VOSEVO-891271 format. One record per residue (C-alpha): residue number from 1; residue in one letter; z, x, y. Coordinates in steps of 0.001 Angstrom, whole numbers, plus 500000, padded with zeros to 6 digits. Each point is the difference from the previous one (the first is absolute). Layout:
<nodes>
<resi:NUM	resn:A	c3:Z	c1:X	c2:Y>
...
</nodes>
This chain:
<nodes>
<resi:1	resn:M	c3:760938	c1:180420	c2:065009>
<resi:2	resn:N	c3:501214	c1:496412	c2:500428>
<resi:3	resn:C	c3:503475	c1:500825	c2:501249>
<resi:4	resn:P	c3:500604	c1:500510	c2:503751>
<resi:5	resn:T	c3:501300	c1:503468	c2:500752>
<resi:6	resn:D	c3:501954	c1:501778	c2:502724>
<resi:7	resn:T	c3:499189	c1:503403	c2:501480>
<resi:8	resn:H	c3:501236	c1:501827	c2:496878>
<resi:9	resn:T	c3:497808	c1:497941	c2:497657>
<resi:10	resn:T	c3:502956	c1:498508	c2:498146>
<resi:11	resn:P	c3:499882	c1:496261	c2:499334>
<resi:12	resn:V	c3:501717	c1:497862	c2:502625>
<resi:13	resn:Q	c3:502884	c1:498128	c2:498473>
<resi:14	resn:T	c3:500139	c1:496252	c2:500264>
<resi:15	resn:W	c3:503206	c1:498081	c2:499712>
<resi:16	resn:Q	c3:500747	c1:496535	c2:498679>
<resi:17	resn:K	c3:503342	c1:498242	c2:500177>
<resi:18	resn:G	c3:502129	c1:500815	c2:496953>
<resi:19	resn:Q	c3:497755	c1:502839	c2:498867>
<resi:20	resn:R	c3:500929	c1:503688	c2:500109>
<resi:21	resn:L	c3:497678	c1:502547	c2:501547>
<resi:22	resn:A	c3:498301	c1:502489	c2:497696>
<resi:23	resn:I	c3:501391	c1:502848	c2:502110>
<resi:24	resn:E	c3:503226	c1:499062	c2:501752>
<resi:25	resn:P	c3:500958	c1:501563	c2:503316>
<resi:26	resn:R	c3:502799	c1:502540	c2:499619>
<resi:27	resn:W	c3:502413	c1:498017	c2:502181>
<resi:28	resn:L	c3:499599	c1:496927	c2:497767>
<resi:29	resn:T	c3:500790	c1:502006	c2:496863>
<resi:30	resn:I	c3:503100	c1:501379	c2:501735>
<resi:31	resn:L	c3:501022	c1:496478	c2:501087>
<resi:32	resn:R	c3:499647	c1:498592	c2:496475>
<resi:33	resn:Q	c3:501962	c1:502919	c2:498529>
<resi:34	resn:A	c3:502752	c1:499479	c2:502568>
<resi:35	resn:E	c3:500235	c1:496339	c2:499002>
<resi:36	resn:Q	c3:500332	c1:500951	c2:496322>
<resi:37	resn:D	c3:502636	c1:502629	c2:500815>
<resi:38	resn:A	c3:502003	c1:497536	c2:502110>
<resi:39	resn:G	c3:501251	c1:498194	c2:496894>
<resi:40	resn:R	c3:501670	c1:496669	c2:500693>
<resi:41	resn:S	c3:499523	c1:500158	c2:503765>
<resi:42	resn:G	c3:496237	c1:500243	c2:499391>
<resi:43	resn:C	c3:497732	c1:499007	c2:502835>
<resi:44	resn:T	c3:502892	c1:499039	c2:502284>
<resi:45	resn:G	c3:501546	c1:503455	c2:499694>
<resi:46	resn:V	c3:496666	c1:501658	c2:500693>
<resi:47	resn:A	c3:499335	c1:497807	c2:503045>
<resi:48	resn:K	c3:503406	c1:500836	c2:501511>
<resi:49	resn:R	c3:499080	c1:503713	c2:500057>
<resi:50	resn:L	c3:496608	c1:499426	c2:501653>
<resi:51	resn:I	c3:500793	c1:500073	c2:503713>
<resi:52	resn:K	c3:497467	c1:498783	c2:502566>
<resi:53	resn:P	c3:498943	c1:502599	c2:502570>
<resi:54	resn:A	c3:501001	c1:499617	c2:503640>
<resi:55	resn:H	c3:496737	c1:498596	c2:501371>
<resi:56	resn:S	c3:501780	c1:497055	c2:501651>
<resi:57	resn:P	c3:503658	c1:499362	c2:500888>
<resi:58	resn:S	c3:500162	c1:496856	c2:497858>
<resi:59	resn:C	c3:499361	c1:501807	c2:496713>
<resi:60	resn:D	c3:501526	c1:503428	c2:500664>
<resi:61	resn:G	c3:502110	c1:501034	c2:497018>
<resi:62	resn:K	c3:499592	c1:496762	c2:498055>
<resi:63	resn:P	c3:498919	c1:500120	c2:496346>
<resi:64	resn:Y	c3:496820	c1:498427	c2:498683>
<resi:65	resn:S	c3:500519	c1:496654	c2:498293>
<resi:66	resn:R	c3:500302	c1:499760	c2:496222>
<resi:67	resn:M	c3:497076	c1:497583	c2:499947>
<resi:68	resn:Y	c3:497697	c1:502418	c2:501871>
<resi:69	resn:V	c3:500807	c1:502858	c2:497605>
<resi:70	resn:S	c3:499725	c1:497725	c2:496961>
<resi:71	resn:Q	c3:496457	c1:499008	c2:500911>
<resi:72	resn:Y	c3:498834	c1:503604	c2:499645>
<resi:73	resn:I	c3:501984	c1:500679	c2:496834>
<resi:74	resn:N	c3:498661	c1:496871	c2:498278>
<resi:75	resn:N	c3:496367	c1:500342	c2:501181>
<resi:76	resn:L	c3:500136	c1:496972	c2:502293>
<resi:77	resn:A	c3:498968	c1:501953	c2:503095>
<resi:78	resn:N	c3:497029	c1:502319	c2:500384>
<resi:79	resn:P	c3:501357	c1:503575	c2:499899>
<resi:80	resn:L	c3:496838	c1:501247	c2:501705>
<resi:81	resn:Q	c3:500991	c1:498066	c2:503134>
<resi:82	resn:A	c3:503645	c1:501045	c2:500187>
<resi:83	resn:S	c3:501209	c1:500955	c2:503454>
<resi:84	resn:A	c3:500421	c1:503671	c2:500841>
<resi:85	resn:P	c3:503667	c1:499544	c2:501058>
<resi:86	resn:F	c3:500788	c1:498390	c2:496631>
<resi:87	resn:I	c3:498329	c1:502818	c2:498059>
<resi:88	resn:E	c3:501835	c1:502556	c2:502149>
<resi:89	resn:S	c3:503275	c1:498204	c2:499319>
<resi:90	resn:V	c3:499405	c1:500069	c2:496221>
<resi:91	resn:L	c3:499172	c1:503698	c2:500033>
<resi:92	resn:S	c3:502969	c1:500934	c2:502176>
<resi:93	resn:A	c3:502428	c1:497932	c2:497938>
<resi:94	resn:Y	c3:498774	c1:500868	c2:496507>
<resi:95	resn:G	c3:497200	c1:502565	c2:500194>
<resi:96	resn:D	c3:499553	c1:503418	c2:501537>
<resi:97	resn:G	c3:502344	c1:499253	c2:502862>
<resi:98	resn:R	c3:503164	c1:500326	c2:497857>
<resi:99	resn:I	c3:502233	c1:503019	c2:499461>
<resi:100	resn:D	c3:503277	c1:500540	c2:498179>
<resi:101	resn:C	c3:502933	c1:500326	c2:502387>
<resi:102	resn:P	c3:502515	c1:502389	c2:498414>
<resi:103	resn:H	c3:502832	c1:498660	c2:502163>
<resi:104	resn:Q	c3:499438	c1:496281	c2:499368>
<resi:105	resn:K	c3:498952	c1:500678	c2:496393>
<resi:106	resn:T	c3:497144	c1:497521	c2:500298>
<resi:107	resn:D	c3:496416	c1:499949	c2:501210>
<resi:108	resn:I	c3:499372	c1:499200	c2:503655>
<resi:109	resn:S	c3:496837	c1:499822	c2:502103>
<resi:110	resn:K	c3:498797	c1:503143	c2:501751>
<resi:111	resn:T	c3:500320	c1:498168	c2:503315>
<resi:112	resn:Q	c3:503642	c1:499223	c2:499290>
<resi:113	resn:C	c3:500590	c1:503600	c2:498960>
<resi:114	resn:H	c3:498436	c1:501376	c2:503181>
<resi:115	resn:T	c3:502017	c1:497530	c2:502095>
<resi:116	resn:L	c3:503250	c1:501109	c2:498368>
<resi:117	resn:A	c3:499051	c1:503671	c2:500376>
<resi:118	resn:A	c3:499250	c1:499549	c2:503715>
<resi:119	resn:I	c3:503494	c1:498707	c2:500819>
<resi:120	resn:T	c3:501846	c1:502326	c2:502364>
<resi:121	resn:W	c3:503665	c1:500949	c2:500049>
<resi:122	resn:G	c3:500490	c1:497859	c2:503113>
<resi:123	resn:Q	c3:498828	c1:496922	c2:498092>
<resi:124	resn:V	c3:502327	c1:500741	c2:497088>
<resi:125	resn:A	c3:503201	c1:501038	c2:501774>
<resi:126	resn:N	c3:502766	c1:497398	c2:499678>
<resi:127	resn:T	c3:497915	c1:497593	c2:497881>
<resi:128	resn:G	c3:501777	c1:500264	c2:496667>
<resi:129	resn:Y	c3:500060	c1:502093	c2:496865>
<resi:130	resn:E	c3:497030	c1:498409	c2:498260>
<resi:131	resn:R	c3:497524	c1:500780	c2:502777>
<resi:132	resn:L	c3:501565	c1:503423	c2:500559>
<resi:133	resn:D	c3:499632	c1:500869	c2:496303>
<resi:134	resn:Q	c3:496344	c1:498919	c2:500098>
<resi:135	resn:W	c3:499387	c1:502153	c2:503085>
<resi:136	resn:R	c3:501624	c1:503053	c2:498378>
<resi:137	resn:A	c3:497936	c1:499532	c2:496845>
<resi:138	resn:C	c3:496777	c1:499731	c2:502035>
<resi:139	resn:Q	c3:500700	c1:503276	c2:501818>
<resi:140	resn:D	c3:499664	c1:502032	c2:496788>
<resi:141	resn:C	c3:497579	c1:497767	c2:498090>
<resi:142	resn:L	c3:496633	c1:501479	c2:499055>
<resi:143	resn:Q	c3:498352	c1:496589	c2:500585>
<resi:144	resn:N	c3:500864	c1:500333	c2:503720>
<resi:145	resn:P	c3:496816	c1:500885	c2:501949>
<resi:146	resn:A	c3:501989	c1:502576	c2:502014>
<resi:147	resn:N	c3:500812	c1:501802	c2:496741>
<resi:148	resn:Q	c3:496426	c1:499957	c2:498635>
<resi:149	resn:Q	c3:499208	c1:503492	c2:501355>
<resi:150	resn:T	c3:503137	c1:501351	c2:498348>
<resi:151	resn:K	c3:498911	c1:498418	c2:496741>
<resi:152	resn:Q	c3:496539	c1:501581	c2:500234>
<resi:153	resn:T	c3:501329	c1:503481	c2:500828>
<resi:154	resn:K	c3:502403	c1:499873	c2:497035>
<resi:155	resn:A	c3:497121	c1:499015	c2:497688>
<resi:156	resn:T	c3:497821	c1:502973	c2:500995>
<resi:157	resn:P	c3:501146	c1:503441	c2:498840>
</nodes>
């Protein structure tokens, strides 16, 4: 066998600039699909939803640049060397980390959902109708982690 192999005896993928991998990582497929679904906003719209994790105060809550995202979409950066925070950001924004919020009538990240569900009455009191409505909706929502046991008991006869 001329091809170098990893522990599972599958061929190791090599990457060249401008060339797609034979087997793309799942996060890259999700990223490319998100760019196609974004329509006119394209790569810029996708980049605005990819928020950097809070590993340093200077980048906390800032989106990744359009140029950084574009390099992966257009095969100008090696997807096998992508940073773990970037991959995590892609998956939380567009992959498994999304759920449909029945109150907002849109998809939001699971982290955002859990943050909204964890808000207490003391944090909501006297803040305005919009936040109060969100809090009320979260109290009865089946996506709320506090309501997960109720959901499971209703499912079992």
